[in-house]
N, C-alpha and C positions, 0 to 999 in steps of 0.2 A: 504494499499500499504506499509505503514511504517513497519507493522508487517510482511508482506511477505519479504520485503527487509532484516529485521532483521533475519528471519529464513534462508534465503539464505546466509547471512554472517556467521551464526553459522555453517551451513553445510560446508562452505568453510574452516572454522577454524578446524572443525573435520577432514576433509580430509587432511589438512596440518599436523595435529597431527598424523594421521595414517601413513603419509609419513615419518615423523620424526622417528616413531618407527621401520620402515623397515631399518633404517641405521645400526642397530646392526646386520643385516644379513650379512653385508660385512666384519665382523670380521674374523680373521684367526682362523682355527680350531687348536686343539692340535697337530694333525698330521703334519699340515703345519708348525707350530712353531718348532716341533722337526726336520723337514727337513731343516730348516733355521739355526738351532743351530749348532755351531762349538765349538770344544773343546778348552778351553782357554789355555791349556798347550802347544798348537802347536806354533811354531815360525812363523815369518813372511813368510819365504820362504815355509815352509810346508803348512801353511794355504793357501797361494796363489796357490800351486800346487793342493791342495785338492778342492778348490773352482773352479778352472778351469776344473777340471776333473768331479766333480759331483755337482757343485753348481748351483744355479738359475741364471737367466740372470742378475738380479740386482747385485748379488755377483760377477759375471764375470766383469761387468762394473767397479765395485770397484777395482778389481785386476788390470785391464787395466789402470785405472787412477793412481794407485800407482806404476806403473811399472818404471817410471823414478827414483823415490826415492829408490825402491828396488835395481836397478842396481847401483845407486850412493852409497848405503851403502855396498853392497857386489856384486861387478860386476862379478867375476868368477862364483860364485855359481848361481846367477840369470841368467846369460847367459846360463849356463849349464842345469838348471832345469826348470826355469820359461819361458824363451823366446820361447823355442821349443813348449811348451804347448800353448802359446799365438798364435803362427803362425799356429799351427794345428787347434786350435779353430776358427780362423778367417774365415776358409773355409766354415763353416756351421753357423756362428754367424749371428745374426740379425742386422738390420740397427743401432740400438743404440750402440751396441758393436763396430761396424765398425767405426762409427763417433768418439767414444771415443778413438779408436786406432789411428786414424789420428792425433789427438792432442798429444797423448803420444809419438808417433814416432818422431814427429817433436821436441818435447821437449827434448828427449834424445839426438838428434844431437846438439841442441843449448846449452845444458849444457856441452857437450863434456866429457861425462862420460866414453865413450869407444872410441877406436881408429877409424879413418875413414875407415881403411880396414875392421875392424870387422863390422862396421855399413853397409858397402857396401855389404858385403856377407850375411847379415841377414835381416835387416830392409829394406834396399833399394830394395832388391829382392821382399819382401812382398808388398811393395808400388806399384812396377811396375806390379806385378801380379794382384793386386786389381783393376787396372784400367779397367779390363774387366768385372767388376760386372754389372749385368743387371739393377740394380736400378740406375736411373740417378742422384739422389741426393747423394747417396754414391759414385758413380763413380766421380762426380764432386768434392766431398770432397777429395778423394784420389788424384785427379789431382791437386788440390790446394796445397795439401801437397807436392807432387812432385815438383811443381814449387817453393815452398818455400825452399825445400831441395836443389834444384839446386844452390841457392845463397850461400850455405855454403859448397858445395862440391868442391874439386879442379878440375882443367881442365882435367887432365888425367882420373879421374874417370867418369866425365861427358861424355867424348869422348868414353870411353870404354863401359859404362853401359847404357847411356841414348840416345846418338845421334843416334845410330843405331835403337833403338826402335821408335824414332821420325820419322826417314825416312821411316821406314816400315809402320807406321800408316798413313803416308801421301799419300800413293798410292791410285790411283783412285778406286782400287778394294775393298778398305776398306769402312766401313760404314761412314756415315756423322759424327757420334759422334767421331769415331777414327780420322778422318781428322781434326776436330775441335780441338781435343786434340793435334795432330801434329802441328797445327798452333801455339798454345800457347807455346808448348815446344820449338819450333824453335825460337820464339821471345824471350824466356827466356834465352836460352843457347847461342845465337848468340854473345852476348857481351863477352863471355868467350874465343873466339877463335880469331886468327889472320885473317886479311882480305883474305889471299890466301886460307886458309882452308874453310872460308865461301863461297868464290867464287867457290870453287871446289866441296864442298859437300853439301852446304845448299842452295845456290842461285838457282840451277835448280829446286829444290823442291819448293822453294818460288815462282818462276815464274809460275810453274804448278798449285799451290794452288790459285794464283791470278786469273787464268783463269778457275777455277773449275766450273763444271756445276751447283753446288748448291750455291745460293746467300749467304747463311750463311757462307759457307767456304770462299768465296771471301771476304766478309766483315770482318770475323775474321782475315784472313791473312793480310788484308789491315791495320788493327789496329796494327799489329806487324811490319809494314814496317819502323816505326820510329827507333826502336832498331836495326833492320838489316842494315838500312842505316848508322847509327852512327858507327856500327862495320865495315862496308865496307869502309867508307871514302868518301870524296866529289866526286872524279873522277868516281869511280865505281857507286856511287849513281846516278850521272847524266847520265851515259850510261845504267844502268841496272834497277834502281828503278823508276826514273821519267817517263819513257814510260809507265810502268805498272800503275803508279799513275794517269797519265792523262787518260788512258783507264778506270780505275775504276771510275774516276770522272764523266765520261759520261755513267755509267752503267744504265740500265733500272730500277733497283731496288733502292728505296730511301734509304734502309738500307746500301747498298754498297756506295752510294754517301755521306751519313753522315760519314761513316768511312773514305772515301777519303778526305773529307774536314778537318776532325780532323788530319789526317796524314799530310796534307799540312800545317796546323797551327803548328804542332809540329816540322816540318822540316825547318821552316823559319830561325831560328838561325844557321842552319847548312849550308844552301845554300849561295852561293856568290851573289853579287849584279847583276852580268850579268845574271845569271840564274833566279833570282827573276824578273828582268826587262823584260826578253825575254820570259820566260815560265810561271812563277807563276802569274804575274799580269794579263796577258790576260786570263789565266785559271780561276782566281778568278772572273773577270768581266763576263765572259761567264757563269760561274756557277751561279752567282747572277741573271743574266738575265733569265735563264732557271727556277730558283727556283721561281721567280715572276710569271711565266706563269704556273708552275706546281700546281696541286690541291692536294697536299699531305703535309707531315710534313717537307718538305725540307726547306721551307722559315722560320719557327720558328728556325730551327737548324742554318741556315745562320745568323739569328738575334742573336743567342747565341754566334756565333764565330766572329761576324763583328768587335767587338772591338779589338780582338787580331790580326785579319787580317789587319786592317787599321793601328794599331800601329806597326806591324812587317814590313809592306810595306811602311811606311811613307816616307822612304828615297829613294824608288825606283819608285815612281809614279811621273808623271809630273802634271802640273796644270790642264789639261784637265781631266786626270784620277782621280785626287783628287776631282774635282768638281763633277764628275760622282758618285764617292763613297759616297760623302756627300748627293747628291740628292737621291741616292738609300737608304741611311739611313733615310732620311726624309720620304720616302715612307713607310719604316718599321714602323716609329713612328705613322703614321696615317693609318696604314693598318686596313681596316674594318670600319673606321669611315667616310671616304669620301663617301663611298657607302651609308651609312646610311643617310648622309646629303643630298644626291642627290635624293634618292628615297623618295617620300612623305609619303605614308602610308606603314608601314612595313608588309610584307606578314605574313600569319600564320606560327608559329614556327613548324618546322618539325625536325626529327632527323638529317637530313643532314644540315639544317641551324644551328642547335645548335652546331654541330661539327665544322662548318665553323666559328661561333662566338668564340668558344673556341680556334680554331687555330689562329684567328686574335688577340685575347686577349693575347695569349701565345706569339705571335710574338712581340706585343708592350711591353710586360713585359721583354722580353729578350733585346729589344732595350733600354728600360729604365736601365736595368742592365749595359749595355755597354756605357752609356752616358759619364761618366768620361773619358773613353778611347777615345771617339770621340772628346771630348773637347781638349785633347792633340793632336789629329790628325789634327783638324781644327785650333789650336792655340787660346789662349784666346783673342787675339786682334780681331779675326774674329768671335767671339762668337755671337755678336749681329746681324751680317748680315746673318750668315749661320746656327746657331744652336738655336737661341733664340726661334723661333717659334716652333721648335720641343720640346723644353723644356716646353713651355707653354702648348702645346698639351698633353704632358705626365703628367703634373701636374693636368690638368683639364680632365683627361681621365675618362670616365664613369665607367670603371671597377676599383674596389678598389685595386685589387692586383697590377695593374700597378702603381697606385698612391703610394702604399706602397713601391714598388721597387724603384721609383725615390726618395722617401723620405729617404729611407735607404742610398742612395748615395749623398744626398744633400750636406752634409758637405764636401765631396771630390770635388764636383763641385765648392763650394765656395772657397776652398783652391786654386784650380787651376786658378780661374778667377783673383785673386789678386785684382788689383785696379779696375777691371770691375765688382766687386761683387755687386755693387749697382743695377745692371740690374735685379737680381733675388730676390730682397728683397720682392717685392709684391707676388712672387710665394711662398716665405717662409710663408707669412701671409695666403695665400690661404691654404697651407698644414696644418698649425696650426689650422685653422678654420674647418678642415674636420670633418664630422660627424662619420666617421668610426674609431673605437679605433685602428684597425690594422694599419691604416695609421699613427696615432699619435705614435704608438709604434715604428714605423720606424724613425720618425723625433726627438723624445724626447731624446733618449739615446745620440745622438751627438749634442745636442743643444749647449753646451759650445763652441765646435769647430766652429759651424756655426756662432754664434753671435760674436765670436772673429774674425773670418775672415771678417765679415761685418765691425767691428770697424777698423781693420787694413786696409781694403780696403778704408775706408773713410779717415782716418787720416794718412795713411802711416806708421802705426806701433806706438806702445806706448813704452815709456821708461820703464825699469824694475821697477823702484821705483814707477812710476805713475800707472803702471798697477797693482802693488801689493798693493798699499795703497789706491788709491783714486778712487771713483766711478764716478766722473765727467770727461768728455772728451770734449775738445774744439771742436773736429771734431765729432760732434754728428751725429748719423745715421739720415738720412732724413725720414720724416713721422714716427717718433718714436711712435707717438700716436696710429697708426694702429698696430705697432708691439707689443706695450704694451697690447693693447686690445686683440690681437691675442694670446699672451701668457696666459692672464687670461682666455680666452675662452678655450684654450687647457687644462688648469688646471682644469677647471670646467667639461669638458667632460670626462677626465680620472678619476676625482673624482666620477662622476656619474655612471661609468661602474661597472660591477659586480666583476671585478678583482682589487685587491688592489696593485699588483706589478707595473703596469704602473703608478699609482699615487705615489708610493714610488719613482720611477725613476724621476718623474716630480719634486717632492719636493727636491730631491737631486740635480738635474740639475739647479733648480732655483737659486742656490747659485752664478751662473755665471753672474747674472744681475748686480752685483756690478761693473763689468768692462764695462758695456754697457750703463747703464742709470744713470741719476743724482741722488743724494741723495733725492731730493724732489720728483722725480718721484717714486722712490722705496718706499719712506715713505708713499706717498699718495695712491699708487695703489697696491703694493704688500704686504706691511706689514699687512693691515687688513685681507687679504686672508690667510696669514701665521698664524696669531694669531687665526683665525677661525679654520683652520685645526689643530693647536696645541691643542685647547681646546675641539673641538667638533668631531674630527675624531674618528672612532671606532677602528682603526687599530694602534697598538702601534708603529710599525716601521715607519708609516707615521708621527705620532706625533714626534718621535724622529728626523726624517729627517727635519720636519718643525722647530723644535727647533734649530737644528744645522744651518740651513739656516738663521734663525733670528740672531744667534750669528755671522755669517759671515757678515751679513748686518750691525750689530752694529760695528763690527771690521773695516769696510771700510767707514762708514758713516762720512761725513765731517762736519755735524752740531752737535755741542755739545748738544744743547737742544734736538735734536732727539735721540742722543745716550742715554742721561740720562732718557728720557721718555721711551724709549724701555726697559731700564733696569728696571725701575719701573713697567712697565706693565708685564714684564716677572715674576718678583717677586710677584706681586699682583695676576697674573693669575694662577701661579703654586704654589709657596711657601705658599701663603695665601688662597689657594682655599679651597672650602668646600668638594671637592672630593679628596679622598686619592690617586686615580690614578694620578692625576695631581701633587700632592705633591711628589709622587715617581718619576714622570717625571722630576721634578725640579733637582733631583740628577743627572739624565742623562745630563741635560742642563749644570750643574756645571762642569761635566767632559768635555763637549765641550768647555766651557769657559777656563778651565785650559789648554786645548790643543791649543786654538787659541790666547789667550791673555797672557800677561805677568803675573808674580806672583803678582806684586804690584796691578794690575788692579783687579785680582780676590780677593785679600785680602781686597781691598778697598770697593768692591761692593757686594760680594757674600759670603764671609767667614762666617760672623756672622749669616747670614740668614740660611745657610745650617746647621749650628750647632744648630740652634733653632729647627730643626726637631727632635732632641732628646727628646723633650717634646711632640711629636706628640701622640695623643691617639690611633692611629692605629699601630699595631705591624709591619705590612709589611713595613710601612714607615721607622720605626726605624731600621728594618732589612736591608733595602736598604741603609740607612745612614752608617751602620757599615762597609760596603764594601768600602765606600769612605773615611773613617777616615785615613788610611795610606797615601793616596794621599794628604790629607789636611796637614799632617805633612811635606811633601816634599815641600810645598809652603812657610814654615816658614824659616826665616833667623834671627838669633840673632846677636846683642842684640836688633835690631829695633822692632822685632815682639814678644817681651817678653810677652806682654799682650795677644796676640793671642794664644800663646803656653799655657798660663795659662787657657784660655778659653777652649782650646781643652782638656787639662788634666781634667778640671772640668767636661766637658761633658762625657768623658770616665769613670770617677769615678762615676758619677751619674748613667750611664748605668749599671756599674758593681754592684753597691750597691742597686739600686732600681728597676732593670728590673725583671719582673715576667714571661715574656714569655720565654718558653724554647728555641725556635729557636733563638730569639734575643740574649738571654744570651750566647748561644754557639757561635754565630757570634761575639759578642763583645769580648769574651775571645780569639777568633782566631785573631781578629784585634789587641788586646793588644800585642800578641806575634809578630805580624808583626810590630807594632809600635816600639817595643823595638829594632828591628833590624835596624830601620831607624835612621840614625844620623842626627841631626839637623844641618843645614848649618850655618856656621859662616862667617861673612863678611871678616875676616882676612884670613880664610883658603879656601875660596871659589875658588880662582884662582888656587889652586893646586888639590883640592879634587873633584870639580864638574865643570871641565872646559867646557865640551861639553854642559851640561845642562845650565850652566850660559851664555855661549855665545849665545845660542838660545834665552834665556830669555832676555838678554841684546839687542839682535836685535829687538825682539818684542817691548820692551820698547822704544827703539829709534824710531821705526816706529810710535808708539803711540804719542811720543812727536812731531815728524815731522807733524803728522796729525793736532795736536793742533796749532802748529806754523803756518802752512799754513792757517788754519781757522782764526787765529788772524790777519795775514797779509792781507787776503782778506777783513776782516771787516774794517781794517784800511784804505785800499784803497777805499772801498765803501763809508766810512764816509768822507774821504778827497774829493772825487769826488762830494759827495752831498753837502759838505760845499762850495766848489768852485762854484757850480751852484747856491747856495743860495746867495753867495756874489755878483755874477754877476747880479742876479735879483734885489738885493737891490741897486747896483750901478746904474743900469738903472733907477730905480724908484726915486733916490735921485736928478736927474737932475731937476726935476720940483718942488722940495721942498726946494729951496735955502733960502726962506724968513721965514722959520719956527722959533719959538722962542727957547729960551734956554732949556725950558722943553722938547721940541720935540728932541733937539740934545742929551739931556741926556738920553732920553728913547731909541734913536737909538743907542747910545754907549752901553747901557746895553744889548740891543739885540744882538749886535755884540759880546760882551763878552760871552753871552750864546752860540752863534754859535761856538766861539772858544773852549769853554769848551766841547761842544758836539763832536768836532773833536778829543779830546784826547781819547785814548783807555781806556776803563773801566777796573777795576780790575777783575771783573767777568762778563762773557757774559750775555746778556739778555736771559731769559728763556721764553719759549712758555707756552701756557695754561697748557699743561700736562708735565711740567718739574719739576725738583727738586729745592726747595728753597735753597738759599745760606745761609751759616752760618757764623760764625766768622772767622777771619783771622787765628786763631790758627789751624783750621782744614785744611788749605791749605797745600799741599805737594809741591813737586818739580815743577818748571815751566812747565815741559813737561806734567806731569800727574796731571793737575789741577783738583781737585775734589771739589764738592760744600760742602759736609759734610761727616762725617763718618757715613755710614748707619747703623741703628740698627732696625728700624721698619718703614714701610711705613704707612703714615696716609692718608686715602682717604676721601676727602670731597665729600659726595654724592650730595650736592647741586650744587656746581659749577664744580664737576668732576676734581678736581686738585689732583695730586699726589705729595706728599712731604715727606721728610725724617725728622726725629726728630733731634733736636739740640744735641750738645755734652753733655750739662748738663742733658738733658732728658735721654740720653743714659747711662750716669753714674748712674743715679738714678735707671733705669730699670736694669742695670747690677748688682747693689748692692742688689736691692729687689728681682730680679729673678735670683739669683745665681744658676748655674747648680748644686751646691752641697747644700743640705738643711742646713741652718743655718751657712754657711760660707760666710763672707762678702768679698767684693772686696779688701778692704784694708788689711784684714788678709791674703787673697790669694797672694797679692803681696809680703808679707814678707816670704812666703814659699820658700824653695830652689828648683831650677829647676833640679838639678842633681839627686835628690832622686825620681823623678817621675817614672822612669822606674821600679825600684825595688818595689816600693809601688804598682804600678799598677799590676805588675806581681803577687805579693803576694795576692793582693786583688782578682785577677782573679782566682788564685788557690784556695783561701778560698771559693769563691762563685760558684765554679764549680758544687757542689752538692746541693746547698741551694738556695731558692728563696730570694727575696729582703726583708730586715727587714721592719717592720711596723713602722709607725711614732713614734717619740719620742726618737730616738737613739742619737740625738745630745747632747753633754754636755751642762750643764747649763751656765758655764762661757763663752762658745763659743757663745751662744745665746745673752748673755749680751754684749759681744764685738760687735756682729753683730748689735745690736740695737744702741749702741753708735756710731758706724760707720755710720749708717743711720742719 
């Protein structure tokens, strides 16, 4: 059997090979090539005339497409020699040439390359004559061109050249296609004339077309009543248009009724209140009743327009009519579901039942689309009583397309409800737990707006500073555990689907959780998931989005031990990873940190780590670092960051002199020239030279200080409250111990002193298990930006899983021993001048442009001796 299958596979391969050989038969012969060849010495106009006379169809299409440019370059000659050939050729041209001509003729008018009179006598006449083409596709294309041309032509030209043709085509003796064209032309040109001209020359024909024997003509004219009514005015509309509209709304064809309903919706802002109250509202109610009884597509169309109808008539209906419309909308939301609940066993599916199910699902989908408009109609205060059950029904609908539609508008409903938004929190959880990715794609993009509306509805709004800085909110969302679990479930579902873009959107939108949940909730629930996606996801944009979201969480986290542990975990998971892809991702995370945090924060925690990537054994990592070096220089401000500038210079020098990879060497030379153009900021000149950037950086720094001050204040309040409760407990216990000895009293005094000492704020906050160990007081910076140590390398204790940073002495030793430049000590580099760095780097880049890095042993002997003495 295997041999037979193998022989069949070989035969199939041979057949495919024989088919590939037949492709060469489709090549052009020498005779055909000669026929398509044109003399290169011919000018543009001569070539166009030659191709129009004896060229192939593809060559004629090329000439027609280039006609606007030919006329613009040389209008008199082109109009005299080329345009007559084009008009003559169009009589016998094929559909492709005709379609190309429709686009070119409209482009000529829009460019205004010739006068209107010339265009009317040439191109407009060709357009009108081409309306009689038998091909319906080509005829409709010329009709669309004529309708577009009418918008650019003056009133007198339209009245002289087009209006008469529209009236002639609208006669009952003409074909249906001609009468349809007349309807469209009349609707297009009606806005160009005064009311008395319309009433005299156009309105009789409009009335006749509204009563045409063909339903397509009646429906087409009904769709043009909006423009005709606006040109006539209110009074003429009430006397002439409304009677026809009421009659069309009762037409036996659903196509005409659909058009009549659309016309009513479009005319609502034109009609006055009396007309709407006395005519339109009864007409709409009667139309809705009949659509519920009709077994056609009228009901889904009513569901599509119900939002605009109710919103436009909200000021014209009384309480009884309002209640009736809301009840009708309720029936739309459950259309097809009530019958399923009442009938026990479903009958066998037939084509008619399938069409009925699709019709009901389409009706519910349109009702879900209009739900925000119905919230406005019913008013948010009445939501629970009148619309909540409908909302629950749509959220739990068995058809996923209905749930997706209500999910897409969920954020709009949440905004409209305001303080009543808590009513739909459980429905948000239901949608987030949906098993269909299509539903999640509807709810996830607007997740920040939805959650922010929930928070504002609970707390009455957050202050700007609190919303911007802090992730805790005293007015917490009720049942936040369900919402947290629903968000995690949603993230898992979109991560498990075959498409990565929904997961990317989810990672980006998760940054909004800092305004909704507390720091502890985010740290315990969301951070592990984000780190998992950061390190294990296969899609780079998802990793980058997860890294940026983690940076946002660090930015808004109120616990210092959490912040420092997250920084350590970021550096350990990316910068010190065994995978070069994660080390490259660390560069992207550093870009996010520079964007979100202040310069001082980046320099304290990330600057030295990202520079260490210059020693990376993988060339791609070093290549990625080269693009970041100019941005690193913008973070430096002298004289405080003198040592960081020296480290940056040493890193660049080492890459220039020791880099052997061709791409990295070219990238570092390019970065050197960019570095030379960047002027290092000075503290005395910052106010004048970098005003905008410094103001933004100062604002970020003040926010970080405020975050730390708030944390210290909360700790003091907590310790004081704990101390008071301890003292009260001891005071109650001392009532029964009045006869104790002196030794016990002394012991009690010492315990009180310990309690008092615990109430004093500590110099450095206590760190959690995965936090950074504190160093000496020399490493402390300003009170607002309190940092534990100057980071140089993270030491991971695998036994107890603690992350810590080396001390300052260890850092100096490593800096001197692992100097970026071979054989140059830290003490020697401090003595070098900063001003000559630009010229030396440029010269070194120029010298190393064509050579590789020198091999070991290039450092002078006396330099090595000084380096050893410095150690």
